[in-house]
N, C-alpha and C positions, 0 to 999 in steps of 0.2 A: 413607436415608443411614445411615452407621455411626459417624460421629464427625468430629473435626477435630483439628488439631495443638494448638490452645489453646482455652481457654474463650472468649476474645474471638472467635476465628475461628468457633467453633460458633454463637455468638450472631449474628454477622454473616451466616453461612450461612443460619441460620433466617430472618432478616429478608429475605434474598434470595429464598428460596423463597416467602415471602409476597408480596414485591413482583412476582415473576414471574407471579402469578395462580393458583398451585396452592392446592388446598383443604386439603391435609393433608401433614404431614411424618411419615413413618413411620421406625421403626428396628427392626431384627430383634433376635433374642435368641439369640446364640451365644457360645461361650467363646473365640473367636478374637480377631482384631484389630478390636474395636469397643468403643464406650462402653457402660456399664451403661444399659439402656434407660430405666428410670424416672427416674433422675437426669438423663440427657440430655434427656428430654422435659420435665422440670420447668424446666430452663434454657431450652429452646426456647419453652415457653409464656410464661415471664417476659419473654423478649426480643421477643415479638410481640403483636399485638392481635386479629387476626382469624383467624390460621392455626390449624387443628386440628392436634393432635399425636396420634400413635397408635403402637401396637406391631403388628408384622407378622412373626411373632406371638410372644407369650410362651409358653414351654414350661411346661406344667402341672407337670412333674416337678421343676422347680427350686424351686418355692415352694409352701408349704402354703396352701390356699385361705383360711384365716382370716387369715393374715398378708397375703396378696395383696389381700384385700378391703379391708383398712384402707389399704394403700398406694395402691390405685387410687382409693378414695374421696377420699383426701387430695390426690392428683394432680388429680382432677377439680375439687376446690375451688380449687387453685392455678391451674388452667387456666380456671377460671370456666365450665366446661361445654364447653370445646373439646377434649374427649378422645374418641378412638375406641379401644376396648380390644380388640385382637386376641388371641385365646387358641387354643392348640392342644395336642395330645397329645404333641408332640415327635416328631422323626423323624431328625435327623442323628446317625448312629452315632458320629462322632468326638467330638461334645460329651460323650457318655456315657463314652467311653473316657478322655477327658482328665480328666473330673471324678470318675470312679469311681462315678457314679450307675448303678445297675443298668439295663441296657437290656432291659427286658421285651419280650415279643413284642407286635406291634401291638395285638392284641385287648385285652391287659391295660392297655396305656397308654391306649387309647381308653375302656375301662371306668372307669379312674381319672379321666380327664378329665371324663367325664360326671358322675361323682359330685361332682367339684370344682365343676362348673358349678351344680349344685343348691345347694351351700353358698354360693357367691359371689352368686348371684341372690337367695337368701333373705336374706342379710345386706344387700345393697344395696336390694332392693325392699321387704322386710318389716321390716327393722331387726334381725333375728336369724335364726339358723339352728340347727336340731337335726337331726342325721342319724347314723344307725348303719348304716354300709355295709361293704363288703368292704375298702375302702381308707382310709376316714376315719370317725372317731367323734367327732362334735362335739355338744356340749350347750349350748344357749342361748348360742351365740356372738353377741356384740353387734355390730351393724353400725354402729359409731361410728368416726370421724365419719360423718355422713350425706353422701353425694355431692352435689355442686352440682346435677347433673342428676337430675330425677325421671322415672321411678322409679330410673334408673341410667344410666351412660354408654352410648353406642351400643356394641353388642357385635358383633365381627367374628369369624367362624369360616370358615376355608378348608379345603378338602379335595378329595380325588380318588377316594374310595372310597364305595360305597353307604352304609356305616354312618356315616361322618363327615358326608357331605352330608345324610344323614337327620337327624342331630343338629343340623346347621347350619340346616336348614329349619325345625325345631321351635323353636330357641332363639335364633337370631341376628337381627340387624337388617341386617347386611351379610354377604354370603356370597362368599368367594373360590372360584371354580371352578378347581382346580389339577390338575397331574399327580399321580398316585398315587406317594407317596414311601415306600412301605412297605419298600423295600429298604434304606433308611437312607443311601443315596448317590445322587448324580445320575449315572446310568450309561446304557448303550446303550438301555435300555428306554424312555428319554424320547422317542426318535423315534416310538414308537408312542403314547405317552401324550399327546402334544401334537397328534395328528392331529385334524382337524375332527370326524370321526365320533365320536371319543372324547368330545369336548366335548358333542356331541348326547346321548350316553348319560349323561354326568354331569348334564346339565341335567334329564334325565328322572328320575334318582335324586333330585335336589333337589326337583323338583316333587312327587314321591311323598311325600317326607318332610315337606314344607311344607304340603301340602293347601291349605286355604283361606288360609293365611298367605302363599302364594307372591307374590301381587301387591303385598304390603307390603315385600318384600325388595329391597334394593339389591344388584345383582350386580357383582362386582369381578373384574378380570383383571390378574394380575401379569405384566408383560412381561419378556422376557430378551433379545430382539433388537430394538433400536430404532435406526434410521438415518434421519435427516431430511435432506432436500435432496439426495438422490442418485438415480441411475437405478434405479428399482424393478425393471425387468425384469432388469437385470444382477445385482442382489443376489439375486433369487429364483432365477435360473439357477445361481448359485453355492451357494445355500442348499439347494436341493431335493435334491441327491444325498445329503447327510448325513442326511436324514429319509426317504429312499427314496420320495420323492414327485415328481410332475411340478411344474414351476415354477408352473403354475396352482393346483394343490392346496397348494403351499408358501405361496402368497400368502394362503391362508385360515387358516394356522396362527394361533390366537388369541394366542400369546405373542410374535408378531413384528409390528412396525409399521415399515414401510420405505417410502420414496418421498419425493416432494415434500410440502410442507405440505398442498396440496389433495388429493393422493392419500391421505395418511394420514387426513385428515378424512373422506373418502369411505369408507375402510376402517372407521373407527370407527363410522360411521353404519350400514354394512352389517352389522357384527357386533352392533350394538344390535338390529337387526331380527332376526337369526338367533338370538342367544343372550340378548338382554336386557342386555348389559353396558352400564352407564352410569358405571362407576368404573374408571379405568385407572391403573395404577401403573408408573412408570418409575424408573430408578436415577439416582443423582447424576451420573454422567458424561454422561448425556443431558439433564440438567435444562435447560440453557440453550437447546439446539437445539429441544427439544420444547416449550419455552414459546411458540414461534410457533404451534404447533398449538393449545395451550391458548387463546391469544389469539384465534385465528380462530374456534374453536368457541364462545367466549364472545361472539362478535359484535363484537369490538373491532378 
């Protein structure tokens, strides 16, 4: 979700997410029409009792890691451990153009992100961090306050390239397997990036990076096409040409969940078998319709 018309509406919406049976409320991190993530999540955490709150994902280039470490630890205290912190190297070119923040090439942004991760984890897990790197020079930065969750909140990293998925495999608790967004925009290349065979390749990159950690990771898929309670075959027939796929292959695109409640549940189970996805993310417009899927999968 990205926000609400009023603070009251946001709190009510957060409670609705909780009541519908969802595990986590996520908010992105862009400079367009959305609320500031950490403030929005503080309010959502205060308004709920069991719902996790999280970022999907914070752009490392917008915040110095020493500042962010304190803010995240404080939010984890406020949320009493119900925080999932998604972090990334940044990708959307328009955010950088709007803010005037330099839009370095992907390799530089990822290198900076990896350095920041070392500082953040040091402050959260060890209570302090010292690092002399290419992008950050930090000396005995204090990890105060201490986060509610020991040794730190759950860390979520998503990516679509070998390098980022390698970092995620080594460092994260939750990994989002995503299209590669190195172009800085969502363009025609997405048709290739979301093909099932591409996700097979991305999973292999993640396994290589994770090594023995792989079985401990939770794998997440962010959806972009969700239609509940409609004719699956008709939707796939219309969807397939845009991706250059047959309707059968279009039905296996991980970012799409379409069909009846029973069909979507079967799809989710089959994708868990193929890719290991156990964590699905939908957007606010589909929240109520998709709640029927959540209810059925929860055995209610």
